[in-house]
N, C-alpha and C positions, 0 to 999 in steps of 0.2 A: 583403506584409509578413507574416512568419511570427509566430505567437503563441508565447508562452513555453511551453516544455514542462515539465510538472510531474513531479517525481520522487516516486515512491511510497516511503514509509518505513514501517518497523515501529517502534512505540513500546513501551518497557518502562515500565510503571507500577508504582511501589513506594510503598506506603502504610504509614505509622507512625501512632502515636497523635496526633502533632502536625504532620505534614507529608506532602505528596504530592509525589513526584518523578517526572519523566518524562524518559527518555533516548531520543532518536531514533537509529535506525540506518539507513543507514550514515553519516549526517552527524555523528553524535556530539554533537548539540546537547542540552543538559541544562537543565532548569528545575525549580524547587522552589517550592511555595506552602504557607504555613501553613494548617492546617485545625483544625476543632473537631468534625467530624462522624464521626470514627472512634474509638469508645470501647469498650473491652472486647472488641475483635475483631469489632465489628459496626458497620455504617453506621447512624448514628442519624437522618440526614436524607438520603434518596436524591436529592431534587431539588437540594439544595445541593451534594452530592457531584458530581452530573452537571454542574452549572454550573462548579464549580472545575476539574474534569477537562477540560471543553471549553475553558475560558478558557486554561488552561495549555498545552494542545496547540495551540490557535489561535495563541497567542503564539510558540510555537516553530516551527511549520510555515511561517508566512509565506505568501508568494504563489508560491514556487517548489517547495514540497513539499506532499504530501498524505499524511495518515495515515488509514488505514482500520481497521487492526487493532492490538490491544494485547496484550502479555503482562502479566498482573497478578500481583503478589506482595505479601505483607505482611511485617512484621517478625516475625510469628508462625511463619514457615516455610512450606515447600512443602506440608505436610500440612494446612494450614488450608483449610477449605472456602470458596471464594470465593462460591459461590451462597448458602450459608446466611448468610454475612457481609453480603450485599447488594451486594458490589462488582461482580459481573457485571451486576446490574440497573442500577446507576449508570452503568457504562461503556456499556451498550446505550442508556440514556436520553440519554447525551451524544452518541450517534450513531456509536459505534465498535463493532467486534466483538471478542470475546475469543478469543485463541489459547490453547488448553489445553495 
């Protein structure tokens, strides 16, 4: 009996002041979660951010997909420093690597 083969996907993580959205590629699955931890362009609580990110990705990936890497963006644009904002730390704490 052959086991299920898991398909690796890349996730796009987009953060605004009020929500975090993840889109998986190539399956095009999308999910959004309301948040309160991204204020003024900074992550106010890294542990809560990591939990929300892990929950949302876990919900989308299911048993047949695996997500290991994420591209991270905010509503503040591409020039916004993700390391200073604390997003890179939250993503790593959630168990994923950041694609720059």
